[in-house]
N, C-alpha and C positions, 0 to 999 in steps of 0.2 A: 260668756270662752267664751277664745278667739278660736283662728278659723285650728288655726296649725296644731294647737293644745285637740281640739276636734281629732283631728287627723293623726292625732300621737293616738287617743285612745281605743282609735280603731283601730290604727294597724297594730298595737301593742293587743289589743282581743281576736282578734288575726293571725298573729304573727307567735303572739307568748316572747319578742322581742323589741327592745330597742337599739339603738347606738348609744350607747356615751354620755353622747353628746347630747341625744331624745332624752331619755330622765334627766338631768340636771335642767334642760329648760320642762320640762312638766312643775317641778317640783320646784323650780323659780315662780315660776308663770299659774299658780293654781289658782281659783278662786273658784266660788262657794260651785254657778253652776259644773262647773267641769268635776267638782271630787259629786258630784252628786251622779255625772254620769260616772264616773269610774264604780261605783256604790252596787247604782243599779247594772251596770254588766258586769262586775264582780260576782253579785247574790246568783242571776243568772248564768255562770262558769261554775259554782260550787253549783246550786241544786240541779246541774247536769247530771252531774259526778255521786252529788251527796243530799241529792232535796233536801228537809228540811231539817234535818238532823244534826244535832250538835254532842258532841261525844264528848265526854264527864270524866277526870281523869283522880285523882286522889294523889294530892300532892305531900309529901312526909320528906319535912323539913330535920335530918336527921342530924343535922351540928353544923350549929356559925360556931366554931376555931377550926380559922384559917391561917394558912404562913403564907400567903400573902396578901399585898399590902396595895389591891389593887387605890385611889384616888378615892373612885365617886362611891366609896363602900364600903355599907355601916356597919360590915362586920371584917375588913380586912383588924390585918394584922397591927395595926399598929395602937389599936383606939384600946387604949385602956381600959376604958371608960366602959365598954360593950359589956352588962353581963354573961359570958358564956356558959355555953353549956353543952350536951354529947348524948344523943341516945343510947338507950345501948339494947344489943342486938337483942334479949326481949320485947322489948318497946317498944320497938319497931315493927315486931311481928304482929304485937299486937294492936297494933293503928290499924293492920292491915286485917285484923280477925274482922276490928271494928268495920275496915269500910266493905272487906266482903256484904252484912249483915245491912248494910245501906246501900246494895249492889253497886260496891263498883267493882269495876275490873281492868284496869289500870292500876298501877301506884306508882307512883313519882316518885323517887325515892335523891332531896336536892340536898348537899349542905355548902360549909367553905372546904376545903384542900385538911381535911384533915389528920395528919397524919397515923388515928389510931385505927380512921380507915385502912387497913390495908386489904393486896386483895384476899386472903386469909379470912380473913369478917369480913370484906364483904361478901365473898363466894359464899360464905356460907349462910351467908341474911339472904341469897336470888338463889342458893338450893334450898333451903327453910318455903324461902314462900308460892312457888312453882309444886311441894311437893307440897303446903295448906289448900294451893289451888293457884291445884293448875289449869286451871281459864281463863288463867288468869294472865295479863302483860305485864315485865318490870322493862322500867327506863331509869335509867341515874342520869345524873348532874353530878361529877363530883367533880369539874374540873381536871388541869390532863393530865395526864398516867404516858407509863411509855405502851407501845403496840407493843408488846406483850399482853403487859396489867390488863388490858380493855382486852383481848382475845382471853384471857382467864377468866374474867367477867361475865364474857360473853361465852363461852364452854359452859359454863357456870345455869347460864339460863336467860339473858337477860337479853331486853327482845330492842332493848333505841337505844340511842341516850345524846341527853341535849348540851352541848357547846356550844355556849356564844361565841360567835367569834367579838361582837361588841361596834369591830369596824374593819372597813374593807380598808383598810386607806390608812399608809406604816407608818409614817407621821405620829400620822393621826389615833395611831395605838401609839407607841410611842408615848405621847403627850397625855392619855388616862395612864398610863401602865412606870411601875418603878423597872431604871435597865433591867433588872433579873430575869424583867420579858417581856415574851417577845412575842412580835403578828406569828414571825416567819413559823416559829415552833405551836402557833394555835392555830396555825390552817394547816401543816401539818396531822397532825393531829384527831381535825375531820379527816383528810384525806383518808389512817389511819382508819378511823373508828371505818370509813365506807368503803373500803380494802375488807373490812371485817366481814362485810356484812350488814351490824346493825341496821334498823331503823337510824337516820342519821336529826338531829334538828340544831338548826344550825339560828340565828338573832344578833341584834345590835340594839342599841337602843336611841330614841328621838330624842335631838337635842338636848345630849351631849352634850357638852366644854367647848368647846370648837368648833363646830360642829358647825359644817356649809353645802350649799345646794353636792357638793359637789363630791366631797363625804354623804352624800347617802346613797347618789348615781352611781356609784363603787360597789356600795351595798346593794346596793336593785342586782347589779349587774354579776355580782360577786352569783348572787342565789339563782341569777338566773344559767349560769352555768355550772356552779359546786349541783344544783341539781338540788335539793334537800326535804327528806321526808317530813320533816315537821321545820317550823319559823316562830321563835317568837321574841320581835318586838314591842317597845312599851313605847315612852315621853319618858324622855330622863328624871327625874323627884332625888333634890341633892338629899342628903346625908349632915345633921349637924357638927359631925366630928369628921371631916371628910376639907380635906383644903379645898372644895367644890359647895361649899354651905352655903355660899351669897349667892351662887350662879341660879339662873331662869328652874325652870320647870317646864320638861318640853309640848309641846300643844299637841293635845287631846286632837284636835283633826284635822293636821297631819301628821299623825302615829294614824289615826281609821282612811286619807285618804292611800297612803305607805300599804296598811291592809289589803286593798279593791286594790294597786299593783300589781301585791305581788301572789295575793288571788290568780288577778290576768298572768301573769309569765308563771302561774300553777297550779294550772284549777284542779292537780290533783292534793295540791298539797294538805297536810295538816296544821293551824291557824290557830294557836290560841285567843282568846282576845285574855290577855295579863291581866293580875294586881295590879301591879300597876295604874295602869287606865282604871281600873275603877278603882284606884287610892285616889286619882284626882277631881273623876266624877262623881257622884253620885249612880247616875247611868255608861257609864265607863263604861264600861263591860254590856251591856245592850250595843253599846253603838258600834265598838267595834264586832259583835254577831249582824250589822246591819251592815255594818263593813263588806263581809266577806268573810269573815273567823270561820272559824266551824268545831272549837275544843274550848273546854272550860275547864279550873285548875283547881276546883275548892278546897281549902289544908285539915287535911287528914290528921296532924301535930299535936300530940296531947296541947290542954289546951294552956295547959303551967309553964309552955316554950314561946310561942306562938309569935309570944309581943317580943319577947326576943333575939330571934330571926328580921335586923329590924336593916335590913338590907340599904334605908334610902327615910326618910322620912312617916309617921304618921302613915305606912303599909298596912292594908286597913288584912281585919282577921276574924274578926265577928258579921253573923247575918248570915250573909247568901255566901262569903269568900270561902265560912263552914261548911265542910262537911254533912253537921246531924244536922245542918240548915237545908241541904239539899233539895227539899221538896217549897224552901219557899223559893229557891232559884227556880231548880221547874218549873213555878210556877210566872219565875220575872219573863224566859225564855214562852212561854205559850204563850204569852198575853202580847208579844213581841210575835208569828206567828212563827214559833221554834218547833222542832219536841224534844226535848231531853237525851237522850240513849245512853239506854250502859255497859252495855256490849262494846269489846276489844275495840273497836273501830281499827282496826289491820287497815293501812288501806289500802293497799295490795288487790284483798281478795273484797275491799270496797269496788275496787276500779274493775275489776275480772268478772263482782257480779252484775254491775254494774252497765258493761259490753255485754253481760252474756242476753240480759232482757232487754236492751241494743238491739241484738242483735237479732234474737225472738224474735218482735215485731216485725222487722222489719220482714223480716221471714214471713210471715203469718198474714 
């Protein structure tokens, strides 16, 4: 590790910010020693806020029908070989009931941009989840919608919204998406969500086609400036029925280094160790946690549809990835020194609690 790497890492730890050029330099000059130091500092920063806790969310993939044609995605509308499905509202509520019995207190409803899930339909689902499980949080990840739509869903009781920006570079966004989609609209959606009052999550792929260090630097600067409550990143994994089928899978090592950097940018952030990381490495989920992540999202979807939500090749949905195997996930987290927490894990409450505890110690 050269002296400049060390200086930049220490600056990031202290100031939670780097210049765009400094992020780019750090990414281009990552050594094993630098990655290890980033992880060490990231884990220290996370433990000051979240101790050794890992928050668990129940993921329900409600539909693989999508109006969009994103060039990297296995459920894009042009993939005629995709075995489509859509869960009924009753099936979604059943997944929540099963998840509640397993100890989940946050449900993440994720799906393609399926026109069936209108505001009326989604609002009714959210209202019923809240009625059945008033102590639970509801996170939605249903793509781009109007500000009015987001407001209605929020008013119905949705707490969080995940909308990955995918890349913070306009031209790179255009390379990955068809003309009818725009970077400008994606960012406008994220800003609308924040203005409404959601806990907002963004995120990007690591190693996506055409990606350069300058693009990743822009992603990091965007996260620094936008200040999301959550950020989901994972390695790009190709899908056989897309134009990027022959592209290389993203690097797990680089993904983990970026998780560490994001933790140092925002020590309070909720940072998942994603399914994609667990897909490309058997211990990928654990590596993500050891790099600074603090959220895992096992799959609560009906077993009959899990393999159909194939965003990329070989997406895992069994073993510790399956919600009913939560005990195995708890065991694996315990083996690396972490405790799985099944409460909502609301970021503001956790931060306020720890600030109060710290102040109390200082007064004592």
